[in-house]
C-alpha positions in Angstrom: -205.5 44.5 31.5 -204.8 42.3 28.2 -201.6 42.6 26.5 -201.1 41.7 23.2 -197.1 41.5 21.6 -197.0 41.0 17.6 -193.9 40.1 16.6 -193.0 41.8 12.8 -191.7 38.2 11.8 -195.2 36.6 12.1 -197.3 39.0 10.4 -199.4 37.4 7.5 -199.7 39.2 4.6 -202.7 40.1 2.1 -203.3 42.2 -1.1 -204.1 45.4 -1.2 -207.8 46.5 -2.1 -206.6 47.3 -5.3 -204.5 44.1 -5.5 -201.2 46.3 -6.7 -199.3 45.2 -3.8 -199.4 42.7 -0.1 -199.8 44.4 3.5 -199.0 43.1 7.0 -202.3 43.3 8.7 -201.3 44.0 12.8 -204.6 44.5 13.7 -208.1 45.1 12.9 -211.5 45.3 14.3 -213.7 43.3 14.3 -211.5 40.5 13.9 -211.4 39.0 10.7 -213.3 42.3 9.3 -212.8 42.8 5.7 -211.6 45.9 3.8 -215.8 47.1 3.6 -216.3 46.0 7.2 -213.6 46.8 9.6 -214.1 49.7 12.3 -210.8 50.0 12.6 -207.5 49.1 10.8 -203.6 49.0 11.9 -201.2 47.4 8.9 -197.8 47.9 7.5 -197.3 48.0 3.6 -193.9 47.3 1.8 -194.1 50.4 -1.2 -191.7 49.4 -4.1 -193.0 51.0 -6.8 -194.9 54.8 -7.9 -198.7 54.3 -8.2 -202.1 54.8 -7.1 -203.2 54.0 -3.3 -206.7 52.0 -2.9 -209.9 53.9 -2.3 -211.4 53.5 1.0 -214.8 55.6 0.9 -215.9 56.6 4.6 -212.2 56.0 6.3 -210.2 58.2 7.6 -206.5 57.2 7.4 -202.5 57.9 8.7 -199.6 56.9 7.0 -196.1 57.4 8.6 -193.3 56.4 6.9 -191.3 53.4 8.9 -188.4 52.9 6.7 -187.0 54.3 3.7 -186.2 57.6 2.0 -189.8 58.8 1.9 -192.6 59.2 -0.7 -194.6 62.4 -2.1 -198.5 61.4 -1.8 -200.7 63.3 -3.8 -204.0 63.6 -2.3 -206.6 64.6 -4.4 -204.1 66.3 -6.9 -202.2 68.0 -3.9 -198.9 67.1 -3.1 -197.2 66.5 0.0 -193.7 65.3 0.6 -192.8 62.7 3.5 -189.6 62.6 3.1 -187.9 60.2 6.0 -189.0 57.7 8.5 -191.4 59.0 11.1 -193.1 61.5 8.4 -196.9 61.2 8.6 -199.9 62.5 6.6 -203.5 62.4 7.7 -205.7 62.4 4.6 -209.2 61.1 4.0 -209.3 57.6 2.1 -212.1 59.0 -0.3 -209.3 61.0 -1.8 -207.8 59.9 -5.0 -204.4 59.5 -3.8 -200.8 58.8 -5.8 -197.5 57.8 -4.4 -194.5 58.7 -6.0 -190.8 57.5 -4.2 -188.2 59.3 -3.5 -185.5 57.2 -3.7 -185.7 53.9 -3.2 -188.9 51.6 -1.5 -190.4 52.4 1.8 -192.1 50.7 4.0 -195.2 52.6 6.2 -197.2 52.3 9.4 -201.2 52.3 8.0 -203.8 53.5 10.5 -207.5 53.7 9.0 -210.4 54.0 10.9 -214.5 54.1 9.9 -215.8 57.9 9.7 -218.6 58.1 12.3 -217.5 55.2 14.1 -213.9 55.8 15.6 -211.6 58.3 15.4 -207.2 58.2 16.0 -204.3 60.0 17.0 -200.6 58.9 16.6 -197.6 60.5 18.1 -193.9 59.5 19.1 -192.7 58.4 22.2 -189.5 57.5 23.5 -188.3 56.6 27.1 -190.0 58.1 29.8 -193.9 57.4 31.0 -197.3 57.6 28.4 -200.6 58.1 29.7 -203.0 57.7 27.5 -206.3 59.8 26.5 -209.5 59.2 28.6 -211.5 57.8 25.5 -209.0 55.7 24.2 -210.1 52.0 23.4 -207.2 50.4 21.5 -203.7 51.5 21.8 -200.6 50.2 19.8 -197.1 50.9 20.3 -195.1 50.3 17.2 -191.4 50.2 17.3 -189.6 52.9 15.2 -186.2 52.2 16.3 -185.2 49.4 18.5 -184.4 48.9 21.7 -187.6 49.6 23.3 -189.1 48.1 26.9 -192.7 48.2 27.6 -193.4 47.4 31.2 -197.3 46.8 31.7 -198.8 44.9 34.8 -195.4 44.6 36.4 -194.3 42.3 33.6 -191.5 44.0 31.0 -192.2 43.4 26.9 -189.0 43.8 25.4 -190.0 45.2 21.7 -187.5 44.9 18.5 -187.9 47.0 15.1 -191.2 47.1 14.2 -192.7 44.7 16.7 -196.3 45.8 18.1 -197.2 45.8 21.6 -201.2 46.0 21.7 -203.6 47.2 24.6 -206.8 47.9 26.0 -207.0 51.3 27.5 -206.0 52.4 30.8 -205.6 55.4 32.9 -202.3 54.0 34.7 -198.6 55.4 33.6 -197.0 53.0 30.7 -193.1 53.1 31.8 -191.1 52.9 28.5 -187.5 52.3 28.5 -184.5 52.1 26.1 -183.1 54.4 23.6 -185.8 53.5 20.9 -188.5 55.3 19.3 -191.9 54.0 19.1 -195.3 55.2 17.1 -198.1 55.2 19.5 -201.6 54.8 18.3 -204.7 55.7 19.9 -208.2 54.5 19.1 -211.2 55.9 20.3 -214.7 56.1 19.5 -216.3 58.9 17.4 -218.2 60.2 19.6 -214.9 61.1 21.7 -215.1 64.4 19.1 -217.0 66.3 21.5 -213.7 66.2 24.0 -211.7 66.8 21.3 -210.5 65.6 17.7 -208.0 62.7 18.6 -206.9 61.9 15.0 -203.8 63.3 13.6 
């Protein structure tokens, strides 16, 4: 299966939709799609100040804190506390969202899927083996705490902090080794909802 290692140091930064900062885009589908046309998008952002989030009508999104002391998100007036690395929140991109840093800047991971086209699921993984959901089409393993090695097709990929391994769906077991943790992202077509909601 095709495998692509995306080093955090090689990411290209692009402006936020609302112009309030920049985001490092990890991957987008279709390739080269803009904010209004992507089916799914995975990116990483540095948040250095309080303020509003960009609106993404028709988009379901998950935000995961990767580094820093956390953030409070107010989504449509309801506060949610993400108080450290690996904490996350899934919410509609349509809803007005404000961010308030708890203590200093953070780095976060953003997963966005266009409602009616794709859905997504995220979970923390460690050393052991990973089996993907049956309807998964695109998979990302983003390292939260290194070191972590991922073996695919007999080849070992050594991943550092915030590095990403991208691969297509497989029903093979994916071995992980090392003392680190990673965020596993699975993206599937929206009709996978008939077999269970995979957005979390």
